[in-house]
N, CA, C and O of each residue as an XYZ file, in Angstrom:
724
protein
N      -3.753     20.675     -7.683
C      -4.148     19.784     -6.910
C      -5.502     20.280     -5.848
O      -5.681     21.355     -5.275
N      -6.282     19.110     -5.861
C      -7.432     19.094     -5.074
C      -7.197     19.480     -3.600
O      -6.246     19.020     -2.969
N      -8.186     20.431     -3.010
C      -7.660     20.717     -1.676
C      -7.828     19.462     -0.694
O      -7.020     19.396      0.233
N      -8.741     18.523     -0.801
C      -8.820     17.432     -0.173
C      -7.294     16.523     -0.303
O      -6.597     15.947      0.533
N      -7.205     16.692     -1.549
C      -5.906     15.706     -1.797
C      -4.794     16.056     -1.209
O      -4.030     15.311     -0.596
N      -4.650     17.627     -1.457
C      -3.379     18.501     -0.847
C      -3.395     18.254      0.785
O      -2.417     17.903      1.444
N      -4.458     18.463      1.192
C      -4.553     18.385      2.484
C      -4.178     16.916      3.164
O      -3.751     16.816      4.314
N      -4.393     15.856      2.324
C      -4.074     14.607      2.834
C      -2.495     14.269      2.674
O      -1.868     13.465      3.365
N      -1.974     15.087      1.571
C      -0.648     14.779      1.437
C       0.259     15.663      2.450
O       1.380     15.308      2.813
N      -0.238     16.598      2.767
C       0.326     17.202      3.984
C       0.281     16.794      5.307
O       1.172     16.958      6.141
N      -0.929     16.185      5.486
C      -1.202     15.612      6.805
C      -0.393     14.136      6.736
O       0.008     13.729      7.827
N      -0.176     13.484      5.824
C       0.599     12.181      5.795
C       2.078     12.636      5.649
O       2.757     11.617      5.769
N       2.770     13.567      5.471
C       3.742     13.903      5.342
C       4.237     14.322      6.777
O       5.291     13.941      7.285
N       3.193     15.272      7.426
C       3.478     15.588      8.955
C       3.415     14.257      9.855
O       4.225     14.073     10.763
N       2.451     13.391      9.556
C       2.683     12.343     10.366
C       3.372     11.424     10.148
O       3.481     10.702     11.139
N       3.943     11.072      9.242
C       5.331     10.220      8.947
C       6.531     11.050      9.396
O       7.408     10.390      9.952
N       6.724     12.201      9.285
C       7.805     13.006      9.752
C       7.734     13.028     11.512
O       8.743     12.854     12.195
N       6.713     13.211     11.946
C       6.801     12.927     13.475
C       7.130     11.759     14.060
O       7.248     11.691     15.283
N       7.309     10.742     13.289
C       7.854      9.695     13.685
C       9.062      9.357     13.158
O       9.454      8.191     13.212
N       9.784     10.334     12.590
C      11.012     10.259     11.523
C      10.997      9.069     10.702
O      11.984      8.388     10.425
N       9.649      8.842     10.284
C       9.777      7.679      9.230
C      10.187      8.253      7.880
O       9.668      9.260      7.397
N      11.327      7.418      7.203
C      11.815      7.497      6.007
C      11.858      6.344      5.294
O      11.823      5.310      5.962
N      11.934      6.232      3.931
C      11.709      4.926      3.213
C      12.847      4.001      3.787
O      13.907      4.560      4.071
N      12.753      2.819      3.959
C      13.498      1.873      4.419
C      14.864      1.875      3.902
O      15.770      2.020      4.722
N      15.161      1.729      2.610
C      16.250      1.273      1.927
C      16.808      2.357      1.467
O      18.013      2.393      1.218
N      15.905      3.511      1.271
C      16.642      4.964      0.663
C      16.999      6.076      1.424
O      17.762      7.002      1.151
N      16.225      5.810      2.583
C      16.334      7.270      3.600
C      15.478      8.409      3.103
O      15.348      9.425      3.785
N      14.903      8.268      1.958
C      14.388      9.349      1.340
C      12.885      9.850      2.259
O      12.380      9.070      3.066
N      12.404     10.982      2.042
C      11.215     11.381      2.619
C      10.267      9.943      2.356
O      10.279      9.255      1.335
N       9.367      9.696      3.733
C       8.537      8.717      3.607
C       7.086      8.929      2.581
O       6.281      8.110      2.137
N       7.188     10.324      2.466
C       5.791     10.736      1.716
C       6.219     10.410      0.216
O       5.175     10.382     -0.436
N       6.958     10.236     -0.340
C       7.379     10.107     -1.536
C       6.782      8.518     -1.983
O       6.423      8.319     -3.144
N       6.729      7.573     -1.078
C       5.832      6.222     -1.407
C       4.285      6.321     -1.455
O       3.634      5.691     -2.289
N       3.669      7.211     -0.441
C       2.194      7.279     -0.849
C       2.018      8.057     -2.141
O       1.302      7.605     -3.035
N       2.715      9.328     -2.273
C       2.740     10.022     -3.541
C       2.638      9.123     -4.669
O       1.608      9.073     -5.341
N       3.749      8.344     -4.935
C       3.899      7.124     -5.921
C       2.835      6.374     -5.965
O       2.291      6.123     -7.041
N       2.400      5.925     -4.846
C       1.103      5.013     -4.798
C      -0.133      5.796     -5.763
O      -0.813      5.353     -6.689
N      -0.100      6.993     -5.185
C      -1.382      7.761     -5.727
C      -1.129      8.097     -7.268
O      -2.064      8.173     -8.066
N      -0.034      8.257     -7.561
C       0.139      8.369     -9.063
C       0.130      7.123     -9.923
O      -0.206      7.128    -11.107
N       0.544      6.000     -9.212
C       0.060      4.773    -10.096
C      -1.300      4.445    -10.167
O      -1.771      3.774    -11.084
N      -1.997      4.932     -9.155
C      -3.492      4.452     -9.212
C      -4.035      5.842    -10.305
O      -5.086      5.554    -10.877
N      -3.693      6.724    -10.528
C      -3.962      7.891    -11.573
C      -3.498      7.490    -12.698
O      -4.342      7.399    -13.590
N      -2.392      7.205    -12.972
C      -1.707      6.537    -14.183
C      -2.242      5.338    -14.967
O      -2.489      5.283    -16.172
N      -2.379      4.321    -13.969
C      -2.910      2.966    -14.472
C      -4.151      2.348    -14.301
O      -4.478      1.235    -14.712
N      -4.819      3.148    -13.668
C      -6.278      2.648    -13.391
C      -7.057      2.699    -14.549
O      -6.983      3.743    -15.196
N      -7.830      1.758    -14.982
C      -8.865      1.943    -16.133
C     -10.108      2.307    -15.792
O     -11.003      2.432    -16.627
N     -10.325      2.586    -14.020
C     -11.517      3.328    -13.840
C     -11.353      4.813    -13.525
O     -10.270      5.372    -13.701
N     -12.471      5.479    -13.040
C     -12.310      6.874    -12.604
C     -11.734      6.657    -10.992
O     -12.193      5.838    -10.196
N     -10.646      7.581    -10.742
C     -10.214      7.749     -9.657
C     -10.694      9.164     -8.991
O     -10.423     10.306     -9.362
N     -11.604      8.665     -7.737
C     -12.299      9.884     -7.075
C     -10.786     10.647     -6.213
O      -9.716     10.078     -6.001
N     -11.147     11.986     -5.873
C     -10.529     12.358     -4.759
C     -10.324     11.818     -3.439
O      -9.232     11.892     -2.875
N     -11.383     11.255     -2.907
C     -11.303     10.421     -1.576
C     -10.282      9.156     -2.000
O      -9.396      8.848     -1.203
N     -10.417      8.444     -3.239
C      -9.343      7.378     -3.419
C      -7.832      8.012     -3.507
O      -6.865      7.383     -3.079
N      -7.717      9.285     -4.088
C      -6.494      9.912     -3.962
C      -5.818     10.079     -2.603
O      -4.668      9.715     -2.355
N      -6.741     10.728     -1.665
C      -6.661     10.980     -0.496
C      -6.400      9.788      0.559
O      -5.711      9.977      1.561
N      -6.939      8.674      0.293
C      -6.649      7.482      0.916
C      -5.321      6.819      0.775
O      -4.627      6.384      1.695
N      -5.006      6.797     -0.774
C      -3.691      6.474     -1.225
C      -2.665      7.228     -0.424
O      -1.736      6.616      0.102
N      -2.780      8.389     -0.324
C      -1.816      9.263      0.454
C      -1.568      9.077      1.850
O      -0.523      9.257      2.475
N      -3.052      8.562      2.367
C      -2.659      8.451      3.706
C      -2.693      6.872      3.994
O      -3.093      6.674      5.141
N      -2.389      5.660      3.286
C      -2.671      4.352      3.452
C      -1.766      3.795      4.676
O      -2.035      2.829      5.389
N      -0.661      4.614      4.745
C       0.254      4.089      6.040
C       0.116      4.659      7.061
O       0.654      4.189      8.063
N      -0.647      5.851      7.141
C      -0.609      6.517      8.327
C      -1.123      5.992      9.745
O      -0.570      6.319     10.795
N      -2.119      5.232      9.685
C      -2.675      4.603     11.033
C      -1.684      3.455     11.236
O      -1.421      3.269     12.424
N      -1.021      2.577     10.308
C      -0.367      1.665     10.447
C       1.028      1.937     11.088
O       1.462      1.152     11.931
N       1.730      3.023     10.708
C       3.188      3.458     10.728
C       3.277      4.354     11.958
O       4.149      4.163     12.806
N       2.139      5.592     12.084
C       2.322      6.687     13.100
C       1.420      6.735     14.133
O       0.764      5.725     14.385
N       1.288      7.663     14.726
C       0.405      7.710     15.943
C      -1.197      8.161     15.330
O      -2.071      8.439     16.152
N      -1.365      8.186     14.495
C      -2.579      8.699     13.835
C      -3.790      7.835     13.735
O      -3.632      6.661     13.400
N      -4.804      8.224     13.953
C      -6.219      7.016     14.356
C      -7.033      7.042     13.327
O      -7.043      8.058     12.633
N      -7.913      5.908     12.994
C      -8.910      6.102     11.837
C      -9.823      7.198     12.230
O     -10.400      7.761     11.301
N     -10.099      7.668     13.621
C     -10.862      8.464     13.946
C     -10.656      9.754     13.610
O     -11.559     10.510     13.252
N      -9.122     10.149     13.737
C      -8.598     11.108     13.295
C      -8.646     11.527     11.423
O      -8.639     12.599     10.817
N      -8.689     10.192     11.017
C      -8.671     10.703      9.388
C      -9.956     10.785      9.147
O     -10.250     11.446      8.151
N     -10.984     10.229      9.867
C     -12.602     10.651      9.838
C     -12.545     12.007      9.941
O     -12.900     12.663      8.962
N     -12.103     12.664     11.109
C     -12.415     13.849     11.277
C     -11.889     15.053     10.255
O     -12.464     16.098      9.949
N     -10.790     14.620      9.899
C      -9.919     15.450      8.989
C     -10.470     15.173      7.495
O     -10.435     16.118      6.707
N     -10.926     14.053      7.108
C     -11.250     13.547      5.745
C     -12.488     13.123      5.362
O     -12.818     12.990      4.183
N     -13.347     12.856      6.515
C     -14.687     12.419      6.299
C     -14.545     10.901      6.314
O     -13.424     10.399      6.402
N     -15.989      9.923      6.204
C     -15.948      8.893      6.425
C     -15.583      7.846      5.309
O     -15.164      6.712      5.543
N     -15.799      8.379      4.075
C     -15.175      7.441      2.894
C     -13.732      7.301      2.791
O     -13.150      6.324      2.320
N     -13.113      8.521      3.345
C     -11.357      8.098      3.272
C     -11.338      7.489      4.646
O     -10.464      6.621      4.630
N     -11.801      7.541      5.605
C     -11.295      6.893      6.840
C     -11.571      5.305      6.517
O     -10.844      4.366      6.843
N     -12.902      5.245      5.738
C     -13.361      3.598      5.487
C     -12.168      3.061      4.685
O     -11.531      2.107      5.131
N     -11.813      3.686      3.419
C     -10.795      3.234      2.613
C      -9.404      3.143      3.461
O      -8.805      2.071      3.370
N      -8.943      3.964      4.116
C      -7.653      3.781      4.971
C      -7.810      2.742      6.010
O      -6.798      2.232      6.491
N      -9.223      2.311      6.476
C      -9.260      1.317      7.426
C      -8.987     -0.111      6.886
O      -8.493     -1.038      7.528
N      -9.404     -0.125      5.566
C      -9.430     -1.371      4.842
C      -7.918     -1.462      4.379
O      -7.546     -2.610      4.133
N      -7.024     -0.504      4.225
C      -5.793     -0.481      3.747
C      -4.684     -0.612      4.990
O      -3.475     -0.414      4.874
N      -5.346     -0.971      6.129
C      -4.378     -0.545      7.385
C      -4.597     -2.270      7.732
O      -5.673     -2.861      7.644
N      -3.214     -2.909      8.163
C      -3.381     -4.274      8.649
C      -3.850     -4.173      9.984
O      -3.640     -3.308     10.835
N      -4.774     -5.605     10.022
C      -5.722     -5.424     11.317
C      -4.673     -6.478     12.490
O      -5.012     -6.517     13.673
N      -3.558     -7.192     12.060
C      -2.737     -7.984     12.821
C      -2.017     -7.203     13.567
O      -1.783     -6.032     13.268
N      -1.561     -7.829     14.701
C      -0.866     -6.914     15.915
C       0.289     -8.012     16.338
O       0.041     -9.208     16.491
N       1.401     -7.504     16.478
C       2.710     -8.455     16.826
C       2.378     -9.671     17.675
O       2.849    -10.790     17.477
N       1.409     -9.304     18.771
C       0.928    -10.317     19.800
C       0.021    -11.777     18.878
O       0.001    -12.931     19.305
N      -0.549    -11.372     17.774
C      -1.290    -12.282     17.162
C      -0.288    -13.681     16.577
O      -0.861    -14.499     15.857
N       0.653    -13.818     16.793
C       1.394    -15.059     16.472
C       2.571    -14.736     15.447
O       3.003    -13.593     15.304
N       2.932    -15.563     14.922
C       4.247    -15.457     13.972
C       3.798    -14.813     12.737
O       2.621    -14.460     12.661
N       4.716    -14.593     11.624
C       4.591    -13.859     10.413
C       3.710    -14.393      9.470
O       3.260    -13.684      8.571
N       3.371    -15.774      9.606
C       2.488    -16.368      8.561
C       1.086    -15.806      9.142
O       0.337    -15.073      8.497
N       0.833    -16.284     10.526
C      -0.425    -16.120     11.076
C      -0.898    -14.706     10.965
O      -2.077    -14.581     10.631
N      -0.237    -13.659     11.171
C      -0.177    -12.313     10.820
C      -0.881    -11.939      9.434
O      -1.929    -11.317      9.262
N       0.070    -12.543      8.410
C      -0.341    -12.080      7.258
C      -1.652    -12.956      6.789
O      -2.424    -12.530      5.930
N      -1.805    -14.083      7.368
C      -3.214    -14.529      7.225
C      -4.250    -13.628      7.536
O      -5.122    -13.330      6.720
N      -4.190    -13.162      8.731
C      -5.232    -12.143      9.172
C      -5.364    -11.109      8.251
O      -6.427    -10.813      7.705
N      -4.259    -10.536      8.065
C      -4.301     -9.424      7.262
C      -5.073     -9.682      5.902
O      -6.052     -9.060      5.491
N      -4.378    -10.796      5.264
C      -5.297    -11.423      4.156
C      -6.660    -11.478      4.200
O      -7.355    -10.835      3.414
N      -7.093    -12.170      5.028
C      -8.665    -12.076      5.246
C      -9.251    -10.885      5.428
O     -10.394    -10.884      4.971
N      -8.907     -9.813      5.941
C      -9.286     -8.801      5.975
C      -9.438     -7.772      4.675
O     -10.351     -6.975      4.460
N      -8.081     -8.085      3.763
C      -8.190     -7.427      2.610
C      -9.155     -7.936      1.558
O      -9.711     -7.218      0.728
N      -9.316     -9.431      1.692
C     -10.255    -10.097      0.745
C     -11.642     -9.490      1.036
O     -12.519     -9.761      0.215
N     -11.967     -8.714      2.079
C     -13.365     -8.272      2.297
C     -13.435     -6.804      1.807
O     -14.508     -6.211      1.690
N     -12.207     -6.241      1.521
C     -12.228     -4.797      0.893
C     -13.087     -4.370     -0.131
O     -13.342     -5.165     -1.035
N     -13.591     -3.208     -0.139
C     -13.939     -2.832     -1.546
C     -13.082     -2.639     -2.525
O     -11.877     -2.463     -2.345
N     -13.725     -2.661     -3.772
C     -12.583     -2.552     -4.969
C     -11.667     -1.263     -4.937
O     -10.467     -1.277     -5.214
N     -12.440     -0.075     -4.537
C     -11.486      1.072     -4.055
C     -10.213      0.920     -3.507
O      -9.197      1.351     -4.052
N     -10.239      0.221     -2.269
C      -9.186     -0.006     -1.546
C      -8.456     -0.852     -1.989
O      -7.277     -0.540     -1.823
N      -8.681     -2.355     -2.780
C      -8.206     -3.133     -3.368
C      -7.351     -2.647     -4.578
O      -6.357     -3.280     -4.936
N      -7.791     -1.436     -5.236
C      -6.786     -0.989     -6.120
C      -5.751     -0.235     -5.793
O      -4.666     -0.368     -6.359
N      -5.969      0.658     -4.826
C      -4.977      1.383     -3.750
C      -3.890      0.064     -3.387
O      -2.689      0.074     -3.655
N      -4.434     -0.756     -2.893
C      -3.404     -1.839     -2.327
C      -2.673     -2.517     -3.392
O      -1.550     -2.960     -3.150
N      -3.266     -2.659     -4.697
C      -2.415     -2.932     -5.790
C      -1.210     -2.201     -6.024
O      -0.072     -2.670     -6.059
N      -1.611     -0.821     -6.206
C      -0.350      0.348     -6.550
C       0.479      0.134     -5.196
O       1.686      0.117     -5.441
N       0.199     -0.026     -3.916
C       1.251     -0.193     -3.066
C       2.300     -1.098     -3.338
O       3.492     -0.792     -3.338
N       1.728     -2.481     -3.622
C       2.229     -3.643     -3.755
C       3.293     -3.240     -5.118
O       4.499     -3.485     -5.113
N       2.635     -2.651     -6.129
C       3.545     -2.555     -7.249
C       4.943     -1.460     -6.845
O       6.092     -1.642     -7.247
N       4.569     -0.532     -6.125
C       5.743      0.448     -5.830
C       6.750     -0.116     -4.703
O       7.965      0.051     -4.812
N       6.095     -0.877     -3.480
C       7.111     -1.454     -2.860
C       7.833     -2.833     -3.470
O       8.867     -3.268     -2.964
N       7.211     -3.449     -4.559
C       8.245     -4.597     -4.881
C       9.368     -4.549     -5.463
O      10.147     -5.488     -5.298
N       9.766     -3.319     -6.380
C      10.798     -3.168     -6.862
C      11.873     -2.694     -5.778
O      13.042     -3.074     -5.848
N      11.439     -1.896     -4.837
C      12.285     -1.272     -3.699
C      12.777     -2.546     -3.048
O      13.985     -2.687     -2.860
N      12.044     -3.337     -2.749
C      12.654     -4.580     -1.774
C      13.144     -5.567     -2.604
O      13.730     -6.441     -1.966
N      13.116     -5.753     -3.854
C      13.699     -6.681     -4.649
C      14.991     -6.113     -4.809
O      15.947     -6.693     -4.293
N      15.180     -4.934     -5.530
C      16.505     -4.403     -5.427
C      17.438     -4.122     -3.974
O      18.654     -4.312     -4.005
N      16.883     -3.745     -2.956
C      17.311     -3.666     -1.943
C      17.619     -4.849     -0.573
O      18.463     -4.721      0.315
N      16.827     -5.768     -0.726
C      16.647     -6.703     -0.037
C      16.407     -8.280     -0.314
O      15.601     -8.990      0.287
N      17.329     -8.694     -1.413
C      16.768     -9.839     -2.237
C      16.502    -11.137     -1.139
O      15.745    -12.018     -1.549
N      17.064    -11.292      0.182
C      16.826    -12.373      0.755
C      15.268    -12.214      1.475
O      14.537    -13.199      1.576
N      14.962    -11.212      1.833
C      13.468    -11.002      2.291
C      12.472    -10.752      0.987
O      11.248    -10.818      1.092
N      12.987    -10.530      0.058
C      12.218    -10.247     -1.130
C      11.571    -11.814     -1.632
O      10.442    -12.034     -2.071
N      12.378    -12.517     -1.467
C      11.710    -14.094     -1.765
C      10.474    -14.259     -0.827
O       9.383    -14.461     -1.360
N      10.547    -14.203      0.252
C       9.402    -14.212      1.335
C       8.173    -13.402      0.898
O       7.059    -13.837      0.608
N       8.633    -12.060      0.913
C       7.652    -11.127      0.510
C       6.987    -11.425     -0.947
O       5.765    -11.552     -1.019
N       7.537    -11.500     -1.726
C       6.952    -11.705     -3.314
C       5.895    -13.219     -3.165
O       4.811    -13.243     -3.747
N       6.290    -14.203     -2.475
C       5.418    -15.420     -2.281
C       4.242    -14.589     -1.508
O       3.116    -14.709     -1.993
N       4.372    -13.856     -0.489
C       3.112    -13.327      0.253
C       2.217    -12.267     -0.718
O       1.038    -11.961     -0.539
N       2.868    -11.925     -1.503
C       2.126    -10.945     -2.416
C       1.607    -11.816     -3.516
O       0.525    -11.366     -3.893
N       1.959    -12.894     -4.181
C       1.266    -13.672     -4.751
C      -0.197    -13.999     -4.004
O      -1.275    -13.745     -4.542
N      -0.091    -14.477     -2.957
C      -1.450    -14.918     -2.223
C      -2.299    -13.776     -2.236
O      -3.517    -13.874     -2.379
N      -1.547    -12.423     -2.055
C      -2.503    -11.294     -1.852
C      -3.194    -11.160     -3.147
O      -4.373    -10.807     -3.105
N      -2.560    -11.422     -4.471
C      -3.048    -10.955     -5.732
C      -4.497    -12.073     -5.831
O      -5.423    -11.896     -6.623
N      -4.432    -12.937     -5.077
C      -5.602    -14.123     -5.226
C      -6.850    -13.141     -4.879
O      -7.868    -12.919     -5.535
N      -6.454    -12.667     -3.714
C      -8.065    -11.868     -2.934
C      -8.046    -10.453     -3.343
O      -8.862     -9.693     -2.822
N      -7.208    -10.013     -4.215
C      -7.656     -8.820     -5.082
C      -7.986     -8.950     -6.635
O      -8.107     -8.060     -7.477
N      -8.097    -10.383     -6.760
C      -8.581    -10.583     -8.586
C      -9.780     -9.729     -8.711
O      -9.740     -9.101     -9.769
N     -10.610     -9.537     -8.152
C     -11.800     -8.606     -8.361
C     -11.422     -7.134     -8.488
O     -12.367     -6.396     -8.767
N     -10.212     -6.554     -8.337
C      -9.808     -5.455     -8.440
C      -9.972     -4.819     -9.929
O     -10.678     -5.425    -10.735
N      -9.432     -3.802    -10.246
C      -9.014     -3.036    -11.433
C      -8.666     -4.141    -12.392
O      -8.056     -4.975    -11.723
N      -8.752     -4.513    -13.531
C      -8.087     -5.541    -14.264
C      -6.722     -4.993    -14.911
O      -5.795     -5.749    -15.201
N      -6.689     -3.515    -15.121
C      -5.423     -3.049    -15.482
C      -4.274     -2.832    -14.325
O      -3.066     -2.942    -14.533
N      -4.886     -2.503    -13.067
C      -4.018     -2.562    -12.115
C      -3.522     -3.751    -11.515
O      -2.411     -3.811    -10.988
N      -4.419     -4.813    -11.594
C      -3.984     -6.332    -11.339
C      -3.265     -6.852    -12.649
O      -2.567     -7.821    -12.348
N      -3.207     -6.621    -13.678
C      -2.085     -6.913    -14.580
C      -0.773     -6.332    -14.258
O       0.240     -7.023    -14.363
N      -0.718     -4.989    -13.834
C       0.377     -4.464    -13.575
C       1.314     -4.831    -12.609
O       2.541     -4.769    -12.690
N       0.403     -5.340    -11.402
C       0.919     -6.081    -10.339
C       1.662     -7.389    -10.602
O       2.720     -7.750    -10.086
N       0.915     -8.029    -11.496
C       1.262     -9.509    -11.925
C       2.708     -9.365    -12.769
O       3.693    -10.073    -12.557
N       2.639     -8.487    -13.593
C       3.926     -8.312    -14.380
C       4.924     -7.539    -13.472
O       6.114     -7.684    -13.751
N       4.662     -6.890    -12.625
C       5.813     -6.513    -11.588
C       6.343     -7.382    -10.584
O       7.464     -7.280    -10.085
N       5.144     -8.573    -10.209
C       6.002     -9.422     -9.486
C       6.815    -10.424    -10.383
O       7.886    -10.972    -10.122
N       6.228    -10.498    -11.225
C       7.066    -11.523    -12.209
C       8.374    -10.983    -12.481
O       9.388    -11.608    -12.172
N       8.405     -9.896    -13.024
C       9.756     -8.996    -13.170
C      10.677     -9.272    -11.847
O      11.824     -9.718    -11.867
N       9.994     -8.942    -10.812
C      10.845     -9.022     -9.630
C      11.306    -10.585     -9.444
O      12.454    -10.701     -9.017
N      10.690    -11.646     -9.663
C      11.000    -12.968     -9.429
C      12.242    -13.081    -10.537
O      13.326    -13.486    -10.116
N      12.136    -12.806    -11.639
C      13.060    -13.121    -12.560
C      14.251    -12.294    -12.226
O      15.338    -12.850    -12.387
N      14.247    -11.039    -11.780
C      15.585    -10.484    -11.441
C      16.306    -11.181    -10.180
O      17.509    -11.150     -9.920
N      15.312    -11.795     -9.486
C      16.003    -12.428     -8.290
C      16.819    -13.605     -8.666
O      17.906    -13.946     -8.199
N      16.014    -14.243     -9.712
C      16.447    -15.458    -10.290
C      17.814    -15.337    -11.059
O      18.734    -16.148    -10.953
N      17.817    -14.194    -11.861
C      19.003    -13.777    -12.539
C      20.074    -13.351    -11.847
O      21.172    -13.428    -12.400
N      19.972    -12.798    -10.451
C      20.832    -12.404     -9.706
C      21.398    -13.682     -9.039
O      22.557    -13.611     -8.629
N      20.790    -14.720     -8.900
C      21.266    -15.685     -8.098
C      22.055    -16.651     -9.007
O      22.456    -17.683     -8.469
N      22.340    -16.448    -10.360
C      23.254    -17.187    -11.120
C      24.564    -16.856    -10.999
O      25.417    -17.468    -11.641
């Protein structure tokens, strides 16, 4: 593994552990999620994936979920990685209104993101979709509708990743429908 990528993995793991963050439904180490996002990017992208993109995939939740700042990301990983992480970080805050209002702010932010960030966002969606559908069907119904709107603003991302995300959302909706029978 490249030094930048390995440094990002270790940095993200330390940051998530520092706030005792684990995966919500499984309790597994949080780093498993960003690692899976990076692997999806590497495996399913039809485009060249750079080490900066790999690092950003590993770091994509650090600013949102830990005490890490974009300035620290830039200091440790450079401007390109920091910019991608910035695009992958929700801009809404709890004081911005209800969930619908906050998600609209985040959606508008994501719509302006560069393609590389959108590709990572698609991989994040794919990895989260199955976990949420399997472990929290009630919330999954709301979450999947939100992600359908997200796909609209990600329509100019990598076509292979976009298709994977569409298939995953459709599979999850079908699973919910079958479970309701």
